[in-house]
KOLLUMBA-815782 format. One line per field, with one value per residue: chain; x, y, z of N, C-alpha, C in turn; residue in three letters. Coordinates in nm, 4 decimals. Layout:
mol A | ...
neast X | ...
nnorth Y | ...
nup Z | ...
caeast X | ...
canorth Y | ...
caup Z | ...
ceast X | ...
cnorth Y | ...
cup Z | ...
type ala | ...
END
This chain:
mol A | A | A | A | A | A | A | A | A | A | A | A | A | A | A | A | A | A | A | A | A | A | A | A | A | A | A | A | A | A | A | A | A | A | A | A | A | A | A | A | A | A | A | A | A | A | A | A | A | A | A | A | A | A | A | A | A | A | A | A | A | A | A | A | A | A | A | A | A | A | A | A | A | A | A | A | A | A | A | A | A | A | A | A | A | A | A | A | A | A | A | A | A | A | A | A | A | A | A | A | A | A | A | A | A | A | A | A | A | A | A | A | A | A | A
neast -7.6444 | -7.6007 | -7.5445 | -7.2949 | -7.4012 | -7.4739 | -7.3224 | -7.5276 | -7.7463 | -7.6566 | -7.6449 | -7.9148 | -8.0280 | -7.9180 | -8.0344 | -8.3082 | -8.3027 | -8.2484 | -8.4774 | -8.6888 | -8.6253 | -8.6792 | -8.9575 | -9.0498 | -8.9512 | -9.1033 | -9.3525 | -9.3431 | -9.2754 | -9.5015 | -9.6628 | -9.5496 | -9.5933 | -9.4504 | -9.1881 | -8.8527 | -8.7687 | -8.5317 | -8.4027 | -8.1800 | -8.0569 | -8.1025 | -8.1635 | -8.1693 | -8.3373 | -8.1907 | -8.3483 | -8.4671 | -8.7198 | -8.7960 | -8.7497 | -8.5597 | -8.6038 | -8.4227 | -8.4707 | -8.3918 | -8.4994 | -8.5816 | -8.7052 | -8.5943 | -8.7810 | -9.0244 | -9.0188 | -9.1608 | -9.4281 | -9.3910 | -9.2853 | -9.5095 | -9.6793 | -9.5312 | -9.5409 | -9.8179 | -9.8603 | -9.7056 | -9.7831 | -9.8862 | -9.6541 | -9.5041 | -9.6512 | -9.6111 | -9.3372 | -9.3284 | -9.4238 | -9.2078 | -8.9862 | -9.0668 | -8.9779 | -8.7243 | -8.7162 | -8.8489 | -9.0131 | -9.1706 | -9.0315 | -9.1439 | -9.1942 | -9.0333 | -9.0160 | -8.7601 | -8.6281 | -8.3490 | -8.1167 | -7.8658 | -7.7894 | -7.8910 | -7.7372 | -7.4795 | -7.5110 | -7.5521 | -7.3027 | -7.1473 | -7.2478 | -7.1616 | -6.8873 | -6.8504 | -6.8689
nnorth 0.8869 | 0.7787 | 0.9892 | 0.9698 | 0.8756 | 1.1195 | 1.2101 | 1.2588 | 1.1275 | 0.8629 | 0.8338 | 0.8778 | 0.6666 | 0.4433 | 0.4753 | 0.4501 | 0.1885 | 0.0444 | 0.1071 | 0.0154 | -0.2549 | -0.3280 | -0.2814 | -0.4695 | -0.7054 | -0.7081 | -0.7762 | -1.0456 | -1.3809 | -1.5113 | -1.3225 | -1.3022 | -1.5284 | -1.7312 | -1.6837 | -1.5592 | -1.2274 | -0.9882 | -0.6659 | -0.5500 | -0.3255 | 0.0297 | 0.2745 | 0.6158 | 0.8857 | 1.1927 | 1.4135 | 1.3074 | 1.1944 | 0.9514 | 0.6158 | 0.3434 | 0.0238 | -0.2527 | -0.5931 | -0.9146 | -1.2456 | -1.5432 | -1.8690 | -1.8430 | -1.9253 | -1.8275 | -1.5658 | -1.4126 | -1.4072 | -1.2824 | -1.0328 | -0.9261 | -0.9016 | -0.7127 | -0.4937 | -0.4413 | -0.3586 | -0.1352 | 0.1273 | 0.1173 | 0.0412 | 0.2669 | 0.4500 | 0.3503 | 0.3844 | 0.6587 | 0.7289 | 0.6529 | 0.8020 | 1.0648 | 1.2796 | 1.3207 | 1.3602 | 1.5692 | 1.4879 | 1.1782 | 0.9265 | 0.7895 | 0.4445 | 0.2000 | -0.1250 | -0.3604 | -0.6653 | -0.8113 | -0.9887 | -1.0808 | -1.2743 | -1.5087 | -1.5089 | -1.5401 | -1.7925 | -1.9390 | -1.9071 | -2.0383 | -2.2996 | -2.3494 | -2.3479 | -2.5753 | -2.7810
nup -8.0462 | -7.7129 | -7.4320 | -7.1741 | -6.8465 | -6.5967 | -6.2773 | -6.1008 | -6.2213 | -6.2002 | -5.9219 | -5.8474 | -5.9903 | -5.8565 | -5.6035 | -5.6680 | -5.7629 | -5.5285 | -5.3747 | -5.5404 | -5.5540 | -5.2937 | -5.2833 | -5.4725 | -5.3602 | -5.1301 | -5.2299 | -5.2674 | -5.3903 | -5.4787 | -5.6002 | -5.8443 | -6.0023 | -5.8797 | -5.9437 | -5.9004 | -5.8713 | -5.9550 | -5.9221 | -6.1363 | -6.2442 | -6.2725 | -6.5011 | -6.5450 | -6.7079 | -6.8406 | -6.7538 | -6.5351 | -6.5519 | -6.6563 | -6.5768 | -6.6602 | -6.5805 | -6.5151 | -6.4920 | -6.3612 | -6.3986 | -6.2371 | -6.2406 | -6.5828 | -6.7639 | -6.6875 | -6.7510 | -6.9478 | -6.8532 | -6.6054 | -6.6827 | -6.8018 | -6.5796 | -6.4314 | -6.6076 | -6.6145 | -6.3551 | -6.3156 | -6.2614 | -5.9980 | -5.8633 | -5.9103 | -5.7629 | -5.5006 | -5.4875 | -5.5002 | -5.2447 | -5.0922 | -5.1902 | -5.1832 | -5.0213 | -5.1142 | -5.3934 | -5.6527 | -5.8660 | -5.9446 | -6.1259 | -6.4418 | -6.4765 | -6.6644 | -6.7571 | -6.8277 | -6.9515 | -6.8128 | -6.9584 | -6.9005 | -6.7136 | -6.8276 | -7.0554 | -6.9489 | -6.8386 | -7.0722 | -7.1999 | -7.0129 | -7.0422 | -7.3048 | -7.2659 | -7.1189 | -7.2977
caeast -7.5626 | -7.6314 | -7.4408 | -7.2729 | -7.4858 | -7.4100 | -7.3123 | -7.6606 | -7.8266 | -7.6090 | -7.6849 | -8.0602 | -8.0521 | -7.8855 | -8.1368 | -8.4318 | -8.2824 | -8.2623 | -8.6170 | -8.7731 | -8.5954 | -8.7517 | -9.1000 | -9.0747 | -8.9281 | -9.2176 | -9.4675 | -9.3275 | -9.2667 | -9.6358 | -9.7146 | -9.4839 | -9.6079 | -9.3493 | -9.0544 | -8.7733 | -8.7434 | -8.4240 | -8.3772 | -8.0356 | -8.0056 | -8.1993 | -8.1045 | -8.2650 | -8.3187 | -8.1257 | -8.4423 | -8.5151 | -8.8637 | -8.8191 | -8.6533 | -8.5573 | -8.5771 | -8.3805 | -8.4945 | -8.3592 | -8.6077 | -8.5451 | -8.6464 | -8.6141 | -8.8984 | -9.1406 | -8.9867 | -9.2662 | -9.5425 | -9.3518 | -9.2748 | -9.6478 | -9.7256 | -9.4616 | -9.5952 | -9.9552 | -9.8602 | -9.6025 | -9.8411 | -9.8935 | -9.5159 | -9.4644 | -9.7170 | -9.5396 | -9.2071 | -9.3543 | -9.4332 | -9.0740 | -8.8896 | -9.1327 | -8.8992 | -8.5952 | -8.7288 | -8.9685 | -9.1021 | -9.1503 | -9.0154 | -9.2230 | -9.1175 | -9.0410 | -8.9440 | -8.6896 | -8.5704 | -8.2020 | -8.0865 | -7.7231 | -7.7741 | -7.9120 | -7.6212 | -7.3689 | -7.5432 | -7.5312 | -7.1576 | -7.1015 | -7.2826 | -7.0733 | -6.7510 | -6.8484 | -6.8665
canorth 0.8155 | 0.8184 | 1.0533 | 0.8958 | 0.9235 | 1.2128 | 1.1589 | 1.2677 | 1.0184 | 0.7376 | 0.8333 | 0.8600 | 0.5302 | 0.3484 | 0.4912 | 0.3911 | 0.0444 | -0.0055 | 0.1209 | -0.0747 | -0.3919 | -0.3460 | -0.2900 | -0.5974 | -0.8119 | -0.7051 | -0.8397 | -1.1906 | -1.4571 | -1.5523 | -1.2176 | -1.3139 | -1.6649 | -1.8155 | -1.6517 | -1.4654 | -1.1083 | -0.9068 | -0.5415 | -0.5532 | -0.1915 | 0.1332 | 0.3857 | 0.7263 | 0.9848 | 1.3153 | 1.5006 | 1.2261 | 1.1679 | 0.8126 | 0.5198 | 0.2126 | -0.0711 | -0.3820 | -0.6994 | -1.0515 | -1.3327 | -1.6844 | -1.9266 | -1.7583 | -1.9736 | -1.7479 | -1.4255 | -1.3444 | -1.3851 | -1.1852 | -0.9016 | -0.8808 | -0.8603 | -0.5875 | -0.3881 | -0.4093 | -0.2989 | -0.0308 | 0.2478 | 0.1002 | 0.0449 | 0.4076 | 0.5122 | 0.3091 | 0.4494 | 0.7991 | 0.7440 | 0.6348 | 0.9048 | 1.1961 | 1.3826 | 1.3380 | 1.3968 | 1.6474 | 1.4076 | 1.0333 | 0.8912 | 0.6857 | 0.3200 | 0.1150 | -0.2470 | -0.4349 | -0.7909 | -0.8165 | -1.1270 | -1.1071 | -1.4020 | -1.6132 | -1.5051 | -1.5994 | -1.9351 | -1.9930 | -1.9121 | -2.1449 | -2.4263 | -2.3656 | -2.3773 | -2.7122 | -2.8782
caup -7.9495 | -7.5756 | -7.3519 | -7.0496 | -6.7372 | -6.5038 | -6.1402 | -6.0396 | -6.2768 | -6.1412 | -5.7811 | -5.8443 | -6.0372 | -5.7476 | -5.4993 | -5.7185 | -5.7690 | -5.3911 | -5.3320 | -5.6203 | -5.5113 | -5.1676 | -5.3165 | -5.5403 | -5.2617 | -5.0400 | -5.2950 | -5.2536 | -5.5151 | -5.5212 | -5.6885 | -5.9748 | -6.0551 | -5.8175 | -5.9939 | -5.8220 | -5.9523 | -5.9006 | -5.9950 | -6.1595 | -6.2755 | -6.3080 | -6.5765 | -6.5393 | -6.8146 | -6.7904 | -6.6826 | -6.4223 | -6.5648 | -6.6976 | -6.5232 | -6.7238 | -6.4729 | -6.5692 | -6.3949 | -6.4003 | -6.3515 | -6.2249 | -6.3613 | -6.7005 | -6.8377 | -6.6451 | -6.7773 | -7.0235 | -6.7639 | -6.5027 | -6.7468 | -6.8211 | -6.4463 | -6.3979 | -6.6929 | -6.5733 | -6.2216 | -6.3044 | -6.1988 | -5.8525 | -5.8135 | -5.9145 | -5.6483 | -5.3794 | -5.4938 | -5.4674 | -5.0994 | -5.0350 | -5.2324 | -5.1892 | -4.9532 | -5.1811 | -5.5341 | -5.6883 | -5.9493 | -5.9412 | -6.2675 | -6.5078 | -6.4721 | -6.7826 | -6.7208 | -6.9325 | -6.9067 | -6.8152 | -6.9957 | -6.8817 | -6.6438 | -6.9278 | -7.1439 | -6.8738 | -6.8297 | -7.2062 | -7.2187 | -6.9234 | -7.1084 | -7.4210 | -7.2193 | -7.0650 | -7.4091
ceast -7.5907 | -7.5127 | -7.4174 | -7.3569 | -7.4063 | -7.4019 | -7.4494 | -7.7503 | -7.7856 | -7.6549 | -7.8357 | -8.0955 | -8.0270 | -7.9909 | -8.2682 | -8.4205 | -8.3044 | -8.4100 | -8.7099 | -8.7498 | -8.6728 | -8.9022 | -9.1316 | -9.0544 | -9.0472 | -9.3430 | -9.4631 | -9.3312 | -9.4043 | -9.6974 | -9.6619 | -9.4826 | -9.4973 | -9.2077 | -8.9846 | -8.7350 | -8.6383 | -8.4075 | -8.2263 | -7.9765 | -8.1224 | -8.1233 | -8.2087 | -8.2324 | -8.2558 | -8.2202 | -8.5100 | -8.6637 | -8.8950 | -8.7089 | -8.6685 | -8.5126 | -8.5456 | -8.3960 | -8.4458 | -8.4603 | -8.5583 | -8.6664 | -8.6839 | -8.7332 | -9.0229 | -9.1250 | -9.1006 | -9.3855 | -9.5108 | -9.3404 | -9.4137 | -9.7036 | -9.6616 | -9.5182 | -9.7334 | -9.9594 | -9.7625 | -9.6563 | -9.8477 | -9.7530 | -9.4664 | -9.5257 | -9.6470 | -9.4031 | -9.2207 | -9.3624 | -9.2954 | -8.9830 | -8.9447 | -9.0483 | -8.7689 | -8.6064 | -8.8570 | -9.0667 | -9.0686 | -9.1417 | -9.1135 | -9.1362 | -9.1417 | -8.9545 | -8.8847 | -8.6322 | -8.4192 | -8.1644 | -7.9394 | -7.6990 | -7.7917 | -7.7914 | -7.5015 | -7.3881 | -7.5147 | -7.3811 | -7.0995 | -7.1271 | -7.1903 | -6.9316 | -6.7392 | -6.8342 | -6.7269
cnorth 0.8692 | 0.8858 | 0.9670 | 0.9576 | 1.0165 | 1.1481 | 1.1553 | 1.1537 | 0.8848 | 0.7238 | 0.8078 | 0.7168 | 0.4269 | 0.3542 | 0.4259 | 0.2390 | -0.0183 | -0.0039 | 0.0269 | -0.2204 | -0.4244 | -0.3620 | -0.4268 | -0.7144 | -0.8225 | -0.7707 | -0.9916 | -1.2605 | -1.4975 | -1.4504 | -1.2311 | -1.4577 | -1.7565 | -1.7876 | -1.5539 | -1.3486 | -1.0230 | -0.7819 | -0.5316 | -0.4157 | -0.0973 | 0.2453 | 0.4954 | 0.8281 | 1.1117 | 1.4084 | 1.4295 | 1.1903 | 1.0235 | 0.7247 | 0.3882 | 0.1137 | -0.2068 | -0.4871 | -0.8328 | -1.1414 | -1.4762 | -1.7618 | -1.8439 | -1.8027 | -1.8906 | -1.6001 | -1.3512 | -1.3108 | -1.2777 | -1.0448 | -0.8414 | -0.8280 | -0.7256 | -0.4706 | -0.3436 | -0.3355 | -0.1830 | 0.0963 | 0.2346 | 0.0994 | 0.1892 | 0.4826 | 0.4791 | 0.3766 | 0.5963 | 0.8237 | 0.7360 | 0.7535 | 1.0465 | 1.3081 | 1.4142 | 1.3927 | 1.4741 | 1.5656 | 1.2607 | 0.9891 | 0.7841 | 0.5591 | 0.2386 | -0.0076 | -0.3156 | -0.5620 | -0.7844 | -0.9619 | -1.1623 | -1.2375 | -1.5183 | -1.6241 | -1.5725 | -1.7506 | -2.0044 | -2.0084 | -2.0260 | -2.2825 | -2.4531 | -2.4049 | -2.5201 | -2.8175 | -2.9118
cup -7.8088 | -7.5091 | -7.2284 | -6.9375 | -6.6450 | -6.3657 | -6.0739 | -6.0895 | -6.2145 | -5.9967 | -5.7667 | -5.8870 | -5.9303 | -5.6376 | -5.5422 | -5.7251 | -5.6310 | -5.3488 | -5.4095 | -5.5834 | -5.3837 | -5.1935 | -5.3765 | -5.4439 | -5.1664 | -5.0982 | -5.2785 | -5.3879 | -5.5676 | -5.6172 | -5.8302 | -6.0239 | -6.0017 | -5.8647 | -5.8992 | -5.9134 | -5.8818 | -5.9868 | -6.0128 | -6.1876 | -6.3024 | -6.3781 | -6.5834 | -6.6489 | -6.7555 | -6.7142 | -6.5646 | -6.4316 | -6.6030 | -6.6409 | -6.5983 | -6.6170 | -6.5350 | -6.4605 | -6.4509 | -6.3296 | -6.3500 | -6.1779 | -6.4848 | -6.7848 | -6.8046 | -6.6789 | -6.8466 | -6.9344 | -6.6597 | -6.5620 | -6.7693 | -6.6882 | -6.4087 | -6.4780 | -6.6489 | -6.4396 | -6.2058 | -6.2382 | -6.0472 | -5.7907 | -5.8090 | -5.7958 | -5.5176 | -5.3727 | -5.4553 | -5.3183 | -5.0346 | -5.0659 | -5.2313 | -5.1274 | -5.0285 | -5.3230 | -5.5593 | -5.7698 | -5.9321 | -6.0868 | -6.3145 | -6.5100 | -6.5986 | -6.7539 | -6.8434 | -6.8711 | -6.9207 | -6.8408 | -6.9746 | -6.8062 | -6.7395 | -7.0194 | -7.0756 | -6.8624 | -6.9637 | -7.2344 | -7.1359 | -6.9853 | -7.2265 | -7.3787 | -7.1644 | -7.1741 | -7.4533
type met | asp | arg | pro | ala | ser | lys | arg | gln | leu | lys | val | gly | arg | glu | leu | gln | lys | asp | leu | ala | glu | ile | ile | arg | gly | lys | gly | met | ala | ser | phe | asp | gly | ala | met | val | thr | val | ser | glu | val | lys | ile | ser | pro | asp | leu | ser | val | ala | lys | val | tyr | val | ser | ile | phe | pro | ser | ala | lys | ala | glu | ala | val | met | lys | ile | leu | gly | glu | asn | ser | arg | ser | tyr | arg | gly | glu | leu | gly | his | ile | ile | ala | lys | gln | phe | arg | ile | val | pro | glu | leu | val | phe | tyr | leu | asp | ser | ser | leu | asp | tyr | ala | glu | his | ile | asp | glu | leu | leu | lys | lys
END
């Protein structure tokens, strides 16, 4: 069972979320097959070496292609992140991207409620 995140993990996660959102926004939608990519949450491991990056993708039909692009480019995103956070953190965490399907879930619930 997972331990609750420490204050430090939460703080680092929020900082990484802000910085990664900026990096991804800077790439533009064209880099992601015309999809809009939003960093919804970043969960960091207790030793700060691995960051689970949750992204939501619109339209969700392009999610698979965008996740592939994110996975293939995670090293370059990590490098860019390193330039931004170098003064604040000793190590730059490994980035692992996950699809945040909470928007799809909310949309699905909304559709069910309309019936």
